[in-house]
C-alpha positions in Angstrom: 0.0 0.0 0.0 1.1 3.6 -0.5 -0.1 7.0 0.5 -2.2 8.4 -2.3 -4.1 11.6 -3.0 -7.4 11.4 -4.9 -10.7 13.1 -5.2 -14.4 12.7 -5.6 -16.2 15.2 -7.7 -19.9 15.7 -6.9 -21.9 16.6 -10.0 -24.1 19.6 -10.4 -27.3 17.5 -10.4 -26.4 15.8 -7.2 -25.8 19.2 -5.6 -29.0 20.8 -6.7 -31.0 17.7 -5.6 -29.5 18.2 -2.1 -27.6 14.9 -2.3 -24.3 16.3 -1.2 -24.9 15.4 2.5 -25.8 11.8 1.6 -22.6 11.4 -0.6 -20.4 12.9 2.1 -22.0 10.7 4.8 -21.4 7.6 2.7 -17.8 8.5 2.1 -16.9 9.5 5.6 -18.6 6.6 7.4 -17.1 3.9 5.3 -13.6 5.0 4.5 -10.4 5.1 6.6 -9.1 8.0 4.5 -8.5 11.6 5.5 -10.8 14.2 4.1 -7.9 16.6 3.3 -9.9 19.4 1.6 -13.1 20.5 0.0 -14.0 23.3 -2.4 -17.0 24.3 -4.4 -16.1 25.5 -7.9 -17.7 27.0 -11.0 -15.9 25.4 -14.0 -15.2 27.5 -17.1 -15.2 26.2 -20.6 -11.4 25.6 -20.7 -11.6 23.4 -17.5 -14.6 21.5 -18.9 -13.0 20.8 -22.3 -9.7 19.7 -20.8 -11.3 17.5 -18.1 -13.4 15.8 -20.8 -10.3 15.4 -23.0 -8.4 13.7 -20.1 -11.4 11.4 -19.4 -11.5 10.3 -23.1 -7.8 9.5 -23.1 -8.0 7.3 -20.0 -9.9 4.6 -21.7 -12.0 3.9 -24.8 -14.7 2.1 -22.9 -18.2 3.3 -23.5 -18.8 4.5 -19.9 -15.7 6.7 -20.0 -16.9 8.2 -23.2 -20.3 8.8 -21.6 -18.6 10.5 -18.6 -16.7 12.8 -20.9 -19.9 13.6 -22.8 -21.7 14.2 -19.5 -19.1 16.7 -18.3 -19.3 18.7 -21.5 -23.1 18.8 -21.5 -23.8 19.3 -17.8 -21.0 21.2 -16.1 -22.0 24.1 -18.3 -25.5 24.3 -20.0 -27.7 27.0 -21.4 -24.7 29.4 -21.2 -24.5 29.0 -17.4 -21.8 27.2 -15.4 -23.0 25.0 -12.5 -21.6 24.3 -9.1 -19.3 21.3 -8.8 -17.9 20.1 -5.4 -14.4 18.7 -5.1 -13.6 16.5 -2.1 -9.9 15.7 -1.6 -9.0 12.4 0.1 -5.6 11.2 1.3 -4.4 7.8 2.6 -3.4 4.3 1.7 -4.9 3.0 -1.6 -7.1 6.1 -1.8 -7.9 5.6 -5.4 -9.1 2.0 -5.1 -11.1 2.7 -2.0 -12.8 5.7 -3.5 -13.5 3.8 -6.7 -15.0 0.9 -4.7 -17.3 3.1 -2.6 -18.4 5.3 -5.6 -19.3 2.1 -7.5 -19.8 1.1 -11.1 -22.3 2.5 -13.6 -25.2 0.2 -14.1 -28.2 0.3 -16.4 -31.3 1.4 -14.5 -33.5 -1.1 -16.4 -31.7 -4.1 -14.9 -33.6 -6.0 -12.3 -34.5 -3.8 -9.4 -33.8 -6.6 -7.0 -30.1 -6.7 -8.1 -29.6 -3.0 -7.1 -28.2 -3.2 -3.5 -27.8 0.5 -2.7 -24.3 -0.3 -1.3 -22.4 2.2 -3.4 -23.0 5.9 -4.0 -23.9 5.2 -7.6 -26.2 2.4 -6.6 -28.1 5.0 -4.6 -27.8 8.2 -6.7 -26.7 7.4 -10.3 -28.9 6.6 -13.3 -28.1 4.9 -16.6 -31.2 4.3 -18.6 -31.2 2.6 -22.0 -33.9 2.6 -24.6 -35.9 -0.6 -24.2 -36.2 -0.9 -28.0 -32.6 -0.1 -28.6 -30.2 -1.5 -25.9 -27.3 0.5 -27.4 -29.1 3.9 -27.0 -28.7 5.7 -23.7 -31.9 7.7 -22.8 -30.6 9.2 -19.6 -27.3 9.3 -17.8 -26.4 10.7 -14.4 -23.2 9.5 -12.7 -23.7 11.3 -9.4 -19.9 11.4 -8.7 -16.7 11.1 -10.6 -13.4 9.7 -9.3 -10.3 8.3 -10.9 -9.5 4.6 -10.9 -5.7 4.9 -10.1 -3.1 7.4 -9.0 -1.8 7.9 -12.6 -5.3 9.1 -13.7 -5.7 11.0 -10.4 -2.4 12.9 -11.0 -3.5 14.1 -14.4 -6.9 15.3 -13.1 -5.3 16.9 -10.0 -2.8 18.8 -12.1 -5.7 20.3 -14.0 -7.7 21.0 -10.8 -4.7 22.6 -9.2 -4.1 24.9 -12.2 -7.7 25.9 -12.3 -7.9 26.6 -8.5 -4.8 28.8 -8.3 -5.9 32.2 -7.4 -9.6 31.4 -7.3 -11.8 32.9 -4.6 -13.5 30.3 -2.4 -17.0 31.7 -2.8 -18.7 30.9 -6.0 -21.2 33.1 -7.9 -23.4 31.7 -10.6 -26.9 32.7 -9.6 -29.0 35.8 -10.3 -31.8 36.4 -7.8 -35.0 38.3 -8.6 -34.8 40.2 -5.2 -31.2 40.6 -4.3 -32.0 42.7 -1.2 -33.4 39.6 0.5 -30.4 37.4 -0.2 -28.1 36.8 2.7 -25.0 34.7 3.4 -24.4 32.9 6.6 -21.5 30.8 7.9 -21.8 27.3 9.3 -19.1 25.4 11.2 -19.3 21.7 11.6 -17.3 21.4 14.8 -14.4 19.1 15.8 -16.6 16.6 17.8 -18.0 15.4 14.4 -14.5 14.3 13.2 -13.3 12.2 16.1 -13.9 8.9 14.1 -15.3 7.7 10.8 -18.9 8.9 11.0 -21.8 9.9 8.8 -22.6 12.9 11.1 -21.1 15.7 9.0 -23.0 14.5 6.0 -26.2 14.1 8.0 -25.9 17.6 9.3 -25.5 18.9 5.8 -28.7 16.9 4.9 -30.5 18.6 7.7 -29.5 22.1 6.6 -30.4 21.3 3.0 -34.1 21.4 4.0 -33.8 25.2 4.3 -33.4 25.4 0.5 -30.3 27.5 0.9 -27.4 27.0 -1.5 -23.9 26.1 -0.5 -21.6 28.6 -2.2 -18.4 28.0 -0.2 -16.8 25.1 1.7 -13.4 24.4 3.2 -11.7 22.1 5.6 -10.1 24.2 8.3 -8.1 23.8 11.5 -8.5 26.8 13.8 -5.3 28.4 15.2 -5.5 29.4 18.9 -5.5 33.0 17.8 -8.4 32.5 15.4 -10.4 30.6 18.1 -9.8 33.4 20.7 -10.8 36.1 18.2 -13.9 34.1 17.0 -15.3 33.5 20.5 -13.8 36.6 22.1 -17.1 38.6 21.9 -19.0 36.0 23.9 -16.3 35.3 26.5 -17.6 37.8 29.1 -21.3 36.9 28.6 -20.5 33.2 28.8 -18.5 33.6 32.0 -21.2 35.8 33.6 -23.8 33.2 32.6 -21.9 30.1 33.8 -20.4 31.6 37.0 -23.7 31.6 39.0 -24.4 28.1 37.8 -21.1 26.6 38.9 -21.2 28.8 42.1 -24.6 27.3 42.9 -23.2 23.8 42.4 -20.4 24.6 44.8 -23.0 25.8 47.3 -25.0 22.6 47.0 -22.0 20.4 47.4 -20.7 22.2 50.5 -24.1 22.4 52.2 -24.7 18.7 51.6 -21.2 17.6 52.6 -21.2 19.7 55.9 -24.9 19.8 56.6 -25.0 23.5 56.8 -26.9 26.4 55.3 -24.6 29.1 53.8 -25.6 32.7 54.0 -26.0 34.9 50.9 -22.7 36.6 51.3 -20.9 33.3 51.2 -22.9 32.1 48.3 -22.0 35.3 46.4 -18.3 34.8 47.3 -18.4 31.2 45.9 -19.9 32.5 42.7 -17.2 35.2 42.4 -14.4 32.8 43.1 -15.0 29.1 42.3 -17.8 29.9 39.9 -15.8 32.5 38.0 -12.7 30.3 37.9 -14.6 27.3 36.7 -16.4 29.4 34.0 -13.1 30.8 32.8 -11.8 27.2 32.6 -14.8 26.2 30.5 -14.0 29.1 28.1 -10.4 27.9 27.8 -11.7 24.4 27.1 -13.8 25.8 24.3 -10.7 27.3 22.7 -8.9 24.0 23.2 -11.9 22.1 21.7 -11.9 24.3 18.6 -8.1 24.7 18.1 -6.5 21.8 19.8 -4.5 24.1 22.0 -5.5 25.4 25.5 -4.6 29.1 26.1 -1.2 29.4 27.7 -0.1 26.0 26.5 2.4 25.2 23.7 1.1 21.6 23.2 -1.3 21.2 20.3 -3.5 18.3 19.2 -3.0 17.6 15.5 -5.9 17.3 13.1 -8.5 19.2 15.1 -10.7 19.5 12.0 -13.7 21.6 11.1 -15.8 22.0 8.0 -16.8 25.5 7.2 -19.6 26.3 4.8 -21.2 29.4 3.4 -25.0 29.2 2.7 -26.7 31.7 0.5 -30.4 32.5 0.0 -33.5 34.4 1.1 -33.3 35.0 4.8 -30.4 32.6 5.1 -29.3 33.6 8.7 -32.7 32.8 10.3 -33.5 29.7 8.3 -30.2 28.1 9.0 -30.4 28.9 12.7 -33.9 27.5 13.0 -32.5 24.1 11.8 -29.4 24.5 14.0 -31.3 25.0 17.2 -30.4 27.0 20.4 -27.1 26.9 22.1 -28.1 24.4 24.8 -28.9 21.0 23.0 -31.1 20.0 25.9 -33.4 22.9 25.2 -33.3 22.5 21.4 -36.5 21.3 19.7 -36.5 17.8 18.2 -35.3 17.6 14.6 -32.7 20.3 15.0 -29.0 19.7 14.5 -28.0 20.5 18.1 -30.8 18.3 19.6 -29.7 15.4 17.4 -25.9 15.7 17.9 -25.0 18.3 20.5 -23.7 17.3 24.0 -23.8 20.5 26.0 -23.6 24.3 25.6 -19.8 24.0 25.1 -19.8 21.0 22.7 -22.9 21.7 20.7 -21.8 20.1 17.3 -22.2 23.1 15.0 -22.2 26.9 14.8 -24.1 29.3 12.5 -23.8 33.1 12.3 -26.5 35.0 14.2 -26.6 38.0 11.8 -25.2 39.2 8.5 -22.8 41.4 10.5 -21.6 38.3 12.4 -21.1 36.6 9.1 -18.8 39.3 7.9 -16.7 39.2 11.1 -16.5 35.4 11.2 -15.8 35.0 7.5 -12.8 37.3 7.9 -11.4 35.4 10.9 -11.5 32.0 9.2 -10.5 33.4 5.8 -13.4 31.8 4.1 -12.6 33.5 0.8 -9.3 31.5 0.7 -9.0 27.7 0.3 -5.9 25.5 0.7 -7.0 22.9 -1.9 -4.5 24.1 -4.5 -1.7 24.1 -2.0 -2.5 20.6 -0.7 -2.3 19.2 -4.3 0.9 21.0 -5.0 2.5 19.8 -1.8 1.6 16.3 -2.6 3.2 16.5 -6.1 6.3 18.1 -4.4 6.7 15.2 -2.0 6.1 12.6 -4.7 8.5 14.2 -7.2 11.1 15.6 -4.8 
């Protein structure tokens, strides 16, 4: 086995049909590969033509020709380029593992009982032939594209890297009838969703998709300690003021029970201002450590504390996304919200979403959402392989 870098490309149709979460859930829950990067792109004609040309040169088989034709006809249609999502994976035998889980292309008119739903294409792809002419394809949708081996992956990745160089991470390909109502909001799928192979990140995307908002930006990001402190700085005082009485009250309960006494109000206030404050401050420091892998004042860092950051766009995006997210405390969140389903407590509540357009602007600047490292990851891989 050898360390490889490959990709899965989610097609425009899969994206607009809100299948992105399902595809990601399948990939993350069944692979022992690292999701190294992600980026939404709007391909231009040069990219489409070159990518189709590379596909045709890989093999003369019919399904490869169909894939090339599909790219030419569907990445850009009606004079408009469509969103394509690139997911970059790294690890041993990455190409084979991705090929296996993406699956083969099968005719839709084969026996329904023989379709297992095991692979991504079993679930989302369609290949329908004319019943009167078995050689004529009536409809074709591959759902995802991925190279079969590292040689093919390298050619594709070289093209992708060239295309991405200098590109902004937010895509624009939509004209809205009432632009004044259109907002952008930032969502963070937090580190607790990446501790082990899990469908959770994809499932969370699925839940947000019911808002009808469009994903126009995505990146894999590891917070630095400085970014985490700046990001959560505005809520530090409020958080400590909110938590200090809670923890101070717990200290009172413990002492009264342990020593069978009733503390006076002055002592209770003292416990809140000492133990309660110190414990609340400790919780804020743990939040910074949770997001960045490094506790304030420490030089030791956990590697690979990963987040996925997304930008959603649409009519009233801030409110609609936050309604699906749920309130800060998962225990108080309504059923069917992201935090109710996956959050643990007010500190580890699985996801974040901007609470206003002003917050989006501030948060987007901190995490540098308009920049994406996908190009650099590919170039570093080539440098290591060829160096």
